[in-house]
N, CA, C and O of each residue as an XYZ file, in Angstrom:
628
protein
N      -9.847     -4.419      5.197
C      -8.843     -4.030      4.497
C      -8.769     -4.826      3.311
O      -8.894     -6.043      3.454
N      -8.590     -4.361      2.171
C      -8.588     -5.402      0.865
C      -6.868     -5.464      0.623
O      -6.144     -4.483      0.792
N      -6.478     -6.551      0.280
C      -5.152     -6.530     -0.344
C      -5.153     -7.533     -1.514
O      -6.172     -8.175     -1.766
N      -4.129     -7.659     -2.163
C      -3.833     -8.485     -3.195
C      -2.498     -8.758     -3.464
O      -1.669     -7.867     -3.279
N      -2.111    -10.015     -3.934
C      -0.681    -10.408     -4.295
C      -0.384     -9.735     -5.608
O      -1.158     -9.502     -6.537
N       0.953     -9.460     -5.485
C       1.612     -9.085     -6.713
C       1.609    -10.042     -7.907
O       1.796    -11.248     -7.740
N       1.409     -9.534     -9.042
C       1.809    -10.373    -10.274
C       2.980     -9.852    -10.876
O       3.363     -8.732    -10.539
N       3.685    -10.597    -11.834
C       4.689    -10.333    -12.488
C       4.476     -8.908    -13.310
O       5.435     -8.198    -13.610
N       3.202     -8.599    -13.614
C       3.044     -7.325    -14.364
C       3.137     -6.105    -13.252
O       3.082     -4.903    -13.512
N       3.267     -6.616    -12.150
C       3.585     -5.224    -10.899
C       5.153     -4.848    -10.742
O       5.491     -4.003     -9.913
N       6.077     -5.490    -11.549
C       7.390     -5.144    -11.055
C       7.806     -3.636    -11.026
O       8.608     -3.245    -10.178
N       7.274     -2.806    -11.930
C       7.486     -1.496    -11.936
C       6.791     -0.799    -10.677
O       7.328      0.099    -10.029
N       5.719     -1.251    -10.455
C       4.912     -0.626     -9.148
C       5.736     -1.059     -7.778
O       5.954     -0.277     -6.853
N       6.160     -2.461     -7.813
C       6.919     -2.759     -6.734
C       8.229     -1.778     -6.532
O       8.574     -1.199     -5.502
N       8.728     -1.770     -7.573
C      10.346     -0.858     -7.717
C       9.620      0.503     -7.173
O      10.300      1.052     -6.307
N       8.604      1.060     -7.427
C       8.129      2.463     -6.998
C       8.126      2.466     -5.560
O       8.670      3.375     -4.933
N       7.495      1.422     -4.956
C       7.481      1.394     -3.540
C       8.616      1.280     -2.809
O       8.786      1.876     -1.745
N       9.630      0.344     -3.456
C      10.832      0.250     -3.002
C      11.669      1.547     -2.925
O      12.375      1.829     -1.957
N      11.533      2.294     -4.006
C      12.247      3.712     -4.125
C      11.563      4.471     -3.085
O      12.311      4.917     -2.216
N      10.318      4.724     -2.966
C       9.724      5.395     -1.930
C      10.158      5.202     -0.542
O      10.376      6.125      0.243
N      10.272      3.948     -0.282
C      10.673      3.342      1.151
C      12.229      3.812      1.368
O      12.604      4.254      2.454
N      13.051      3.686      0.301
C      14.273      4.080      0.504
C      14.500      5.692      0.604
O      15.405      6.124      1.318
N      13.757      6.459     -0.043
C      13.867      7.811      0.248
C      13.390      8.293      1.708
O      13.899      9.242      2.305
N      12.309      7.478      2.205
C      11.985      7.657      3.528
C      13.071      7.342      4.512
O      13.228      8.023      5.525
N      13.784      6.359      4.229
C      14.841      5.873      5.095
C      16.102      6.261      4.712
O      17.065      5.687      5.219
N      16.296      7.317      3.736
C      17.391      8.172      3.569
C      18.538      7.217      3.220
O      19.696      7.346      3.616
N      17.969      6.031      2.255
C      18.959      5.313      1.538
C      18.640      5.027      0.139
O      18.790      3.903     -0.340
N      18.178      6.084     -0.558
C      17.963      6.149     -1.855
C      19.250      5.663     -2.855
O      19.223      5.143     -3.970
N      20.330      6.035     -2.028
C      21.455      5.732     -2.919
C      21.856      4.328     -3.061
O      22.689      3.909     -3.864
N      21.190      3.641     -2.213
C      21.535      1.980     -2.028
C      20.675      1.316     -2.859
O      20.885      0.103     -2.904
N      19.678      1.767     -3.603
C      18.778      0.849     -4.229
C      19.341      0.586     -5.788
O      19.368      1.453     -6.661
N      19.714     -0.584     -5.918
C      20.458     -0.993     -7.230
C      19.290     -2.114     -7.940
O      19.528     -2.682     -9.006
N      18.080     -2.307     -7.205
C      17.124     -3.180     -7.887
C      16.546     -2.542     -9.248
O      16.395     -1.324     -9.341
N      16.291     -3.256    -10.097
C      15.427     -2.736    -11.230
C      14.263     -3.921    -11.437
O      14.116     -4.932    -10.749
N      13.555     -3.529    -12.485
C      12.391     -4.466    -12.761
C      12.684     -5.713    -13.235
O      11.920     -6.673    -13.133
N      13.843     -5.739    -13.790
C      14.430     -7.138    -14.258
C      14.900     -8.136    -13.220
O      14.721     -9.354    -13.240
N      15.516     -7.430    -12.331
C      15.800     -8.260    -11.203
C      14.794     -8.610    -10.238
O      14.913     -9.654     -9.597
N      13.740     -7.780    -10.058
C      12.634     -8.066     -9.317
C      11.955     -9.138     -9.896
O      11.607    -10.078     -9.181
N      11.676     -9.127    -11.307
C      11.034    -10.215    -12.084
C      11.703    -11.519    -11.767
O      11.056    -12.517    -11.448
N      13.028    -11.495    -11.862
C      13.740    -12.886    -11.874
C      13.652    -13.433    -10.425
O      13.407    -14.615    -10.184
N      13.856    -12.549     -9.541
C      13.881    -13.037     -7.952
C      12.642    -13.186     -7.514
O      12.477    -14.152     -6.769
N      11.710    -12.521     -7.748
C      10.215    -12.693     -6.953
C       9.442    -13.634     -7.595
O       8.823    -14.486     -6.958
N       9.417    -13.554     -8.901
C       8.497    -14.407     -9.756
C       8.960    -15.462    -10.486
O       8.274    -16.470    -10.658
N      10.284    -15.302    -11.024
C      10.847    -16.722    -11.770
C      11.573    -17.656    -10.733
O      11.343    -18.865    -10.709
N      12.382    -17.098     -9.953
C      12.796    -17.937     -8.723
C      11.990    -18.173     -7.440
O      12.265    -19.030     -6.600
N      10.982    -17.329     -7.387
C       9.874    -17.379     -6.265
C      10.723    -17.171     -4.943
O      10.444    -17.974     -4.052
N      11.633    -16.312     -4.673
C      12.249    -16.201     -3.395
C      11.579    -15.128     -2.527
O      12.020    -14.997     -1.386
N      10.675    -14.428     -2.886
C       9.813    -13.540     -2.145
C       8.481    -13.371     -2.699
O       8.179    -13.777     -3.821
N       7.581    -12.693     -1.810
C       6.333    -12.373     -2.233
C       5.984    -10.924     -1.867
O       6.684    -10.268     -1.096
N       4.797    -10.419     -2.491
C       4.519     -9.097     -2.269
C       3.092     -9.090     -2.197
O       2.439     -9.821     -2.941
N       2.490     -8.246     -1.279
C       1.043     -8.059     -1.145
C       0.716     -6.400     -1.147
O       1.400     -5.609     -0.499
N      -0.222     -6.074     -1.821
C      -0.609     -4.497     -1.770
C      -1.728     -4.399     -1.045
O      -2.632     -5.233     -1.099
N      -1.741     -3.163     -0.172
C      -2.822     -2.669      0.448
C      -3.534     -1.920     -0.554
O      -2.913     -1.117     -1.250
N      -4.928     -2.119     -0.721
C      -5.801     -1.239     -1.676
C      -6.794     -0.285     -1.085
O      -7.625     -0.655     -0.256
N      -6.701      0.922     -1.511
C      -8.049      1.698     -1.309
C      -8.869      1.881     -2.690
O      -8.485      2.668     -3.555
N      -9.945      1.145     -2.814
C     -10.333      0.921     -3.985
C      -9.611      0.152     -4.804
O      -9.372     -1.024     -4.531
N      -9.167      0.776     -5.954
C      -8.452     -0.023     -7.029
C      -7.147      0.448     -6.858
O      -6.324     -0.021     -7.644
N      -6.697      1.357     -5.928
C      -5.305      2.001     -5.909
C      -4.471      1.353     -4.833
O      -4.824      1.226     -3.660
N      -3.313      0.952     -5.359
C      -2.316      0.462     -4.368
C      -1.712      1.427     -3.716
O      -0.974      2.234     -4.282
N      -1.998      1.442     -2.304
C      -1.412      2.496     -1.272
C      -0.338      2.059     -0.429
O       0.294      2.891      0.221
N      -0.059      0.794     -0.372
C       0.957      0.330      0.637
C       1.303     -1.072      0.097
O       0.467     -1.719     -0.533
N       2.638     -1.571      0.368
C       2.986     -2.998      0.028
C       3.902     -3.580      1.106
O       4.578     -2.874      1.854
N       3.880     -4.864      1.134
C       4.842     -5.561      2.138
C       5.530     -6.703      1.228
O       4.937     -7.542      0.549
N       6.626     -6.570      1.345
C       7.560     -7.648      0.699
C       8.011     -8.696      1.687
O       8.599     -8.252      2.673
N       7.844    -10.040      1.610
C       8.143    -10.979      2.697
C       8.677    -12.182      1.977
O       8.577    -12.270      0.753
N       9.238    -13.103      2.706
C       9.653    -14.401      2.371
C       9.697    -15.247      3.591
O       9.588    -14.764      4.718
N       9.870    -16.596      3.344
C      10.096    -17.446      4.508
C      11.602    -17.646      4.865
O      12.593    -17.702      4.138
N      11.453    -17.739      6.251
C      12.836    -18.147      6.883
C      12.591    -19.329      7.973
O      11.468    -19.822      8.081
N      13.543    -19.712      8.679
C      13.378    -21.021      9.257
C      13.775    -20.973     10.646
O      14.900    -20.509     10.830
N      13.084    -21.364     11.738
C      13.557    -21.464     13.201
C      13.969    -22.873     13.462
O      13.136    -23.780     13.458
N      15.207    -23.072     13.683
C      15.599    -24.407     14.188
C      15.016    -24.804     15.500
O      14.702    -25.951     15.818
N      14.893    -23.613     16.302
C      14.281    -23.888     17.575
C      12.867    -24.120     17.711
O      12.382    -24.720     18.670
N      12.173    -23.622     16.705
C      10.689    -23.915     16.615
C      10.448    -25.147     15.779
O       9.419    -25.806     15.926
N      11.460    -25.494     14.832
C      11.169    -26.467     14.002
C      10.203    -26.284     12.805
O       9.633    -27.194     12.202
N      10.122    -25.065     12.581
C       9.091    -24.713     11.480
C       9.667    -23.384     10.895
O      10.643    -22.791     11.353
N       8.856    -22.971      9.724
C       9.215    -21.757      8.926
C       8.597    -20.508      9.726
O       7.849    -20.640     10.695
N       8.967    -19.407      9.246
C       8.332    -18.289      9.788
C       8.408    -17.223      8.514
O       9.069    -17.421      7.495
N       7.721    -16.233      8.744
C       7.707    -15.135      7.783
C       8.735    -13.941      8.116
O       8.905    -13.496      9.251
N       9.283    -13.565      7.153
C      10.173    -12.318      7.332
C       9.786    -11.289      6.548
O       9.955    -11.320      5.329
N       9.207    -10.241      7.200
C       8.891     -9.035      6.380
C       9.980     -8.153      6.176
O      10.433     -7.471      7.096
N      10.464     -8.126      4.922
C      11.592     -7.351      4.356
C      11.416     -5.837      4.499
O      12.223     -5.087      5.047
N      10.004     -5.410      3.811
C       9.682     -4.131      3.497
C       8.275     -3.909      3.858
O       7.427     -4.737      3.524
N       7.973     -2.878      4.500
C       6.519     -2.544      4.604
C       6.517     -1.080      4.501
O       7.384     -0.422      5.076
N       5.523     -0.493      3.748
C       5.467      1.050      3.315
C       4.268      1.371      2.915
O       3.787      0.672      2.023
N       3.516      2.432      3.424
C       2.372      2.841      2.976
C       2.477      4.362      2.634
O       3.017      5.152      3.408
N       1.896      4.761      1.352
C       2.289      6.143      0.872
C       1.866      7.092      1.792
O       0.963      6.789      2.572
N       2.418      8.289      1.827
C       2.389      9.224      2.931
C       0.938      9.665      3.116
O       0.461      9.796      4.244
N       0.196      9.908      1.933
C      -1.215     10.468      1.992
C      -2.153      9.424      2.720
O      -3.196      9.807      3.249
N      -1.815      8.272      2.735
C      -2.802      7.066      3.261
C      -2.410      6.538      4.734
O      -3.060      5.669      5.316
N      -1.378      7.109      5.213
C      -0.941      6.792      6.443
C      -1.930      7.233      7.510
O      -2.663      8.204      7.322
N      -1.952      6.482      8.688
C      -3.000      6.793      9.778
C      -4.415      6.340      9.453
O      -5.352      6.619     10.202
N      -4.577      5.596      8.266
C      -5.900      5.093      7.943
C      -6.021      3.625      8.176
O      -7.019      3.051      7.741
N      -5.032      2.911      8.870
C      -5.128      1.287      9.140
C      -4.452      0.493      8.116
O      -4.355     -0.722      8.292
N      -3.922      1.101      6.953
C      -3.207      0.106      6.146
C      -1.991     -0.629      6.413
O      -1.725     -1.749      5.978
N      -1.261      0.106      7.176
C      -0.161     -0.614      7.615
C      -0.551     -1.740      8.711
O      -0.127     -2.895      8.670
N      -1.221     -1.346      9.466
C      -1.811     -2.477     10.483
C      -2.670     -3.781      9.646
O      -2.707     -4.977      9.937
N      -3.174     -3.212      8.771
C      -4.054     -4.320      7.736
C      -2.981     -5.219      7.087
O      -3.130     -6.432      6.939
N      -1.812     -4.477      6.687
C      -0.785     -5.339      6.094
C      -0.124     -6.348      7.051
O       0.017     -7.539      6.775
N       0.295     -5.731      8.277
C       0.661     -6.787      9.341
C      -0.507     -7.994      9.466
O      -0.224     -9.189      9.373
N      -1.567     -7.593      9.643
C      -2.583     -8.492     10.047
C      -2.877     -9.449      8.869
O      -3.216    -10.615      9.069
N      -2.733     -8.913      7.618
C      -2.640     -9.959      6.591
C      -1.538    -10.819      6.534
O      -1.715    -11.987      6.187
N      -0.271    -10.350      6.867
C       0.838    -11.175      6.872
C       0.803    -12.125      8.104
O       1.333    -13.229      7.978
N       0.261    -11.807      9.206
C      -0.197    -12.765     10.267
C      -0.992    -13.849      9.859
O      -0.690    -15.015     10.111
N      -2.030    -13.501      9.218
C      -2.941    -14.339      8.579
C      -2.341    -15.507      7.728
O      -2.588    -16.708      7.829
N      -1.411    -14.804      6.782
C      -0.760    -15.728      5.826
C      -0.030    -16.742      6.666
O      -0.059    -17.938      6.375
N       0.802    -16.143      7.989
C       1.617    -17.126      8.456
C       0.811    -18.135      9.314
O       1.186    -19.306      9.382
N      -0.103    -17.772      9.857
C      -1.219    -18.787     10.397
C      -1.473    -19.901      9.533
O      -1.225    -21.095      9.702
N      -2.091    -19.210      8.435
C      -2.619    -20.146      7.520
C      -1.523    -21.196      6.908
O      -1.909    -22.325      6.604
N      -0.140    -20.817      6.726
C       0.815    -21.713      6.364
C       1.415    -22.370      7.540
O       2.323    -23.174      7.332
N       0.986    -22.112      8.885
C       1.629    -22.900      9.906
C       3.026    -22.283     10.368
O       3.877    -22.984     10.915
N       3.161    -21.262     10.175
C       4.363    -20.361     10.506
C       4.466    -20.459     12.016
O       3.488    -20.679     12.731
N       5.777    -20.274     12.489
C       5.961    -20.246     13.947
C       6.101    -18.819     14.397
O       6.037    -18.541     15.595
N       6.296    -17.876     13.438
C       6.530    -16.525     13.800
C       6.393    -15.391     12.634
O       6.381    -15.776     11.465
N       6.324    -14.473     12.830
C       6.580    -13.163     11.950
C       7.411    -12.190     12.485
O       7.172    -11.681     13.580
N       8.531    -11.837     11.686
C       9.498    -10.760     12.367
C       9.914    -10.003     11.253
O       9.704    -10.297     10.076
N      10.551     -8.952     11.704
C      11.273     -7.861     10.847
C      12.262     -7.134     11.563
O      12.421     -7.250     12.778
N      13.082     -6.217     10.661
C      14.042     -5.184     11.432
C      13.172     -3.937     11.314
O      12.183     -3.829     10.589
N      13.655     -3.054     12.092
C      13.235     -1.738     12.205
C      14.541     -0.669     12.473
O      15.311     -0.860     13.414
N      14.689      0.423     11.577
C      15.812      1.324     11.899
C      15.810      1.886     13.157
O      14.781      2.453     13.521
N      16.752      1.839     13.882
C      16.718      2.499     15.425
C      16.227      3.849     15.597
O      15.708      4.193     16.659
N      16.387      4.781     14.428
C      15.898      6.061     14.617
C      14.431      6.302     14.235
O      13.892      7.388     14.445
N      13.764      5.206     13.638
C      12.429      5.252     13.160
C      11.368      5.182     14.294
O      10.565      4.250     14.350
N      11.389      6.114     15.119
C      10.474      5.999     16.334
C       8.978      6.039     15.997
O       8.216      5.588     16.853
N       8.521      6.467     14.987
C       7.152      6.330     14.519
C       6.858      4.917     14.164
O       5.762      4.453     14.477
N       7.744      4.184     13.535
C       7.437      2.870     13.261
C       7.632      2.047     14.518
O       6.811      1.149     14.701
N       8.492      2.199     15.318
C       8.771      1.333     16.448
C       7.498      1.583     17.319
O       7.017      0.629     17.930
N       6.934      2.815     17.403
C       5.872      2.840     18.266
C       4.676      2.283     17.813
O       3.857      1.876     18.638
N       4.433      2.198     16.450
C       3.593      1.714     15.634
C       3.573     -0.043     15.955
O       2.576     -0.654     16.339
N       4.805     -0.594     15.714
C       5.029     -1.877     16.033
C       4.683     -2.638     17.596
O       4.226     -3.744     17.886
N       5.137     -1.473     18.409
C       4.851     -1.928     19.710
C       3.432     -2.000     20.124
O       2.886     -2.739     20.943
N       2.920     -0.981     19.303
C       1.328     -0.976     19.685
C       0.484     -2.100     19.124
O      -0.669     -2.313     19.498
N       1.178     -2.869     18.123
C       0.560     -4.119     17.734
C       0.983     -5.206     18.633
O       0.513     -6.288     18.284
N       1.768     -5.255     19.743
C       2.289     -6.141     20.364
C       3.618     -6.847     20.157
O       4.003     -7.856     20.747
N       4.260     -6.148     19.216
C       5.607     -6.697     18.807
C       6.648     -6.466     19.755
O       6.586     -5.391     20.352
N       7.535     -7.189     20.008
C       8.598     -6.889     20.929
C       9.884     -6.866     20.284
O      10.117     -7.745     19.454
N      10.907     -5.840     20.585
C      12.063     -5.630     20.007
C      12.992     -6.932     20.586
O      12.919     -7.442     21.704
N      13.771     -7.254     19.607
C      14.713     -8.249     20.040
C      15.983     -7.438     20.375
O      16.740     -7.228     19.427
N      16.338     -6.936     21.622
C      17.290     -6.059     21.987
C      18.568     -6.926     22.273
O      19.657     -6.354     22.317
N      18.491     -8.167     22.452
C      19.547     -8.888     22.735
C      20.357     -9.470     21.621
O      21.394    -10.102     21.824
N      19.838     -9.231     20.398
C      20.514     -9.547     19.073
C      21.052     -8.523     18.262
O      20.469     -7.444     18.153
N      22.000     -8.743     17.747
C      22.882     -7.915     16.678
C      22.723     -8.353     15.326
O      22.848     -9.548     15.058
N      22.491     -7.601     14.552
C      22.492     -8.102     13.139
C      23.917     -7.894     12.360
O      24.576     -6.855     12.325
N      24.187     -9.002     11.817
C      25.413     -8.907     11.022
C      25.231     -9.031      9.693
O      24.197     -9.597      9.338
N      26.140     -8.557      8.691
C      26.027     -8.759      7.185
C      27.196     -8.748      6.577
O      28.120     -8.005      6.907
N      27.236     -9.583      5.636
C      28.266     -9.583      4.650
C      27.612     -9.232      3.093
O      26.658     -9.824      2.587
N      28.298     -8.244      2.556
C      27.727     -7.904      1.259
C      28.765     -7.299      0.332
O      29.824     -6.883      0.802
N      28.524     -7.241     -0.861
C      29.344     -6.503     -1.921
C      30.785     -7.113     -2.121
O      30.915     -8.327     -2.282
N      31.623     -6.448     -2.111
C      33.015     -6.970     -2.340
C      33.605     -8.009     -1.313
O      34.484     -8.854     -1.485
N      32.856     -7.695     -0.178
C      33.415     -8.650      0.969
C      32.869     -9.962      0.897
O      33.521    -10.985      1.108
N      31.484     -9.914      0.552
C      30.762    -11.254      0.221
C      31.389    -11.930     -1.063
O      31.485    -13.157     -1.039
N      31.804    -11.277     -2.134
C      32.453    -11.838     -3.310
C      33.651    -12.436     -2.954
O      33.929    -13.544     -3.411
N      34.591    -11.704     -2.005
C      36.049    -12.437     -1.594
C      35.745    -13.483     -0.805
O      36.376    -14.505     -1.074
N      34.895    -13.559      0.181
C      34.507    -14.716      0.965
C      34.104    -15.971      0.292
O      34.576    -17.087      0.511
N      33.065    -15.619     -0.653
C      32.577    -16.520     -1.385
C      33.464    -17.081     -2.745
O      33.116    -18.014     -3.469
N      34.391    -16.463     -2.853
C      35.270    -16.979     -4.051
C      35.908    -18.495     -3.712
O      36.245    -18.855     -2.584
N      35.995    -19.261     -4.866
C      36.708    -20.288     -4.607
C      37.966    -20.268     -4.188
O      38.627    -19.272     -4.480
N      38.535    -21.239     -3.488
C      39.863    -21.138     -2.719
C      40.816    -21.658     -3.745
O      42.018    -21.733     -3.490
């Protein structure tokens, strides 16, 4: 599989993949990202990276990821925020290729792990991840503070 890293010129393409993923996950109404925000946070602040899976010259899938850190391992890991392959290109190995590419990046960078979340209802993805050898972390619960709650909690006292 061929892949390439995204460049700043790809902000519209990245956003199109994010929107397609949000549609698939029935969360399109939650997308507030725009090209300017992606440019700022991915390319100017360098808080995330994107790779595209290619069929010839066409981008058919993407993975957006960033580093996290494990205090227990004492080293960084890669966190996969989004993985999406266009519907017409599924079952051709692009998803597995993207995961493999991320694993190669993690190994090359000395990372201790590669991890991600998956929606509980998304059985096709769960089956795919399990087939790769990924193990669910059932003993963990995800917590989140966002929006007005985050603003209130982060406000100066």
